[in-house]
N, C-alpha and C positions, 0 to 999 in steps of 0.2 A: 492188764489192768490190776488183778490181784497180787500179782508178783511186785508190782510197783508200790502198792500200797502197803505191804508187807515190808519192802526194802525201807520205805519211809518211816513206818513204824518203828523198825530196828534201830534206825539212825536217831529217832526221837527217844527211844529208850536208852540208848547209850548216853545221850546227853543228860536225860533225867538221872540216870545212874551217876554220872560224874558229878552233877551238882548235889546230889544227895549224900555222896560220899564226903565231899567238901564241906557241906553242911554239918554233918556230925564231926567232921575234924575240926571245925571251928569251935563247935560246943565244947568238945574235949580240951582244946588249947585253952579257951576262956576260963575253963573251970579248974585245970590243973596247973596253969602256968601263972604266977604271980608277978613277976618281973615286968613292967610295962614295956620295955623295950624289946626283951626277948619274946614276949608275946607278939609285938608287932612284927617282928621278923617272920615268925611261924604264920601269922595270918596273912602277911603279903605272899609268902611262898605258896600257901593254900589258894589264895585268891587268883594267882598266876597260873597255878596249875590248874584250877577250875576253868579259868577263861581260855586257856590254851588246849585243854582237852575237849571242851565243847567245841572250839574253832576248828580243831581237827576234823570233826564229825561234819562241821558246816562246810568244810571243803567238799566233801561226799555229797552233800545237799545241793550245793552250788554247782557241781559237776553234772548231776542227774536230774535236777528239777528246776535248775535255772537260778538266776540272780533275784527274782522277786521272791520266790520260796525262802532263799538265803536270807534275804532281808526281813521277811516276816519272823522267821526263827530269831535272828540276830535282835530285833527290836523287843520281842518278848524276853529273850535272855538279858539284855540290857537292864530291863526294868528289874528283872529277878536281882541281878548283881547289885544294882543300886540299893536294893531293899536289906540285902544280906551281908554285904562286905564291910560294913560299918565304916572305920577310917581307912581301911586298906584301900589301894588304888589298882595294884597290879600293873603299874606303868612307872617306869624310871623318871620321865621327866617331872612328874609330880615332886619328887623329892629335890630334883634340881632347882625347881621353882622355890622350894621351902629354904634352900641354902641361899639362894638370892635375896629372898626376903627376910632372912635372918631367923626363921623359925627352926631350923635344923642346923646341926654341924655337919661338915663336909664327911667326917667318919660315919655318922649315923646315916647319912644319905647313901653312901658307898656300900653300908652293910645291908641296907634295905633292897637296894638294886640288886646286889649280890643274891640275896634271898629269892627275889622274883625270878632271876635267871635260873637259879637251881630249881626252883618249882616248876618253872615253864619247860626247861629242858628235860627234866627228869619223868614228867607226864607223858612223854612218847612211848616209853616203855609199856604203860598201861594201856595207851591207845593202840599200841602195835599188837598187844595180846589179845584185845577185843576184835581187831581187825583180822587176825591171824585165824580166828575161829571160822571166818568166811561162811557165816550163817545166811547171807545173802548175796546176791551176785555183784551188787555195788561195792562190796569190800574185797571181792576176789583179786588177787595180787597186788593189794594196796599196802600190806603190811611190810614188805621187804622191796618194794620197787623204789627206783630213783625218783625223786620229786624234780620238778621244774619250777623255774623262778615265775613270779607273778608279774614282775617288771616288764612292760610291753613298749616303754618309751625310753628315749637316752636317760642315762643316769642323772644328767642335771635337771632334765624335765622331771623325773621321779622325785628326786629330791625336793623340788620346788612344789609339787603336788603335795607331798607328805607335809612339807613346811606350811603352805598356805592353809591347808584344811585343818591340820593340828593347831594352829593360831585362830582359825575362826571357832574351832569347837571350843578351845580353852577359853577364849573371850566369852562365849556365851555360857560356859560353866561358871566362870567367876560371876558373872551377872546373875545367874539363877541362884547361887549361893548366897548371894548378898541380897537379892530382892525375895528369894523364897517363895515364888507364887504357889498357888494351889496345886497345880498339876506340873511341878518342876521336874518330877521324875520322868513323866510323859514326855514333856517337851525336850529334855535332855536327850532322851532315848531316840526320839524321832529325828532330831537333828543329827546325833552322832550316826544313826544308822543311814540317813539321807547322804551324809558325806562319805561314808564308807561305800555305798551303792555308786555315788558319782565317780569315785576314784577306782572303782573295782576293776575295770578293763584297762586301767593305765599302770597303777603301781601295786594294785591288790586292796589299797585301802587300809592299811594297817594302823597308822597313827598311833602306834605304840612299839617302841624298839624290842621289848622283852617278847611280845607277842610275835613280831616279825622274825626274830632271831629263833625263837622255839619252832615255828613253823617252816621257815624257809631259808635259814642259814645252811650253807653246803648245797643247796639245790643247783641242779644244773641251769646255767644260764647268766649267772653273775659271779663274780670274784668276791673274795672277803672285803676288799676295799670298796666295791661298788656297793655291796650290802650295807656296810657301815656308812656311806655317804648318804644313801637314800633312806634308810629306815633309823638311823641313829643321829646322824648330824641333820638331816632335813627335819625329823620330827621334833628333836630337843631345841633346834633353831626357832621353830614355829613356837614352841612352848614357851621360850625366853621372850621371844618378840610380843606375844600375846599378853605379857605383864605389863610391857609398855603401851601396847595399843589400849588396854583396858583402863589405863591411867589417862587417856586422852580426855579433854574437857567435854567433848561432845558426847562422849560414852558416859562419863561420870555425870553429866547433866541429865541424861536420859534415864540413868538409873536412879538418880536422885528424885526425879519427878515421878517415876513409878513408885518408889517407896512412900511418897508423900501421899499418893492415891490409897494406897492400902492401910495406911494409919487409921 
């Protein structure tokens, strides 16, 4: 029992350390970098590195303490990220949405996605260093062992899961951003975590191409094309569809009625 608690405490410490490093990195970037776009590139890279670094450790938590504990940690972390990331999203399809809506150029979106991928892929060396210390048994042989895919269903079903769940989450996020209810961060975190848990045993519930690539690209069980179809095409398609779904009269009517009540 004591060993189990110590192992969980170490995983918690690693996640906290990752978030703390990212917190101070953001402060340095905000202070020293003046160009708005260059600053955005760094902040997206930092946010993605923070997300992926924490989620690598969440894999350890899920493997050893179950999906429920994983969900609790993810819920708390999502709230933290919402309060600290500012305009950074650490998610490629948000920039694709901005291109479609005319808010960003294709060039800017591409560079922001590139920054996210660099941050997400680079953080594994840091995680590998922490795991290689093998302070607790849950990290034993994890630093250099082969990973395996989380996709437990046929590729087309996995892509559909990532697509539908991403669409639902983005519709809710658009609504919360427009309505801005009192507990919007808690609601957003709860819905996002619930969708991840629901899809966990099927596709892994990533709903973020950069996160999925950083954690699972090249893992045993899926080819390059299968990974792209499920975690990039599926999620990005869901994001794009969410823009049309959110514009549906029924949803706009509901959002309008709710906004009137809050005036």
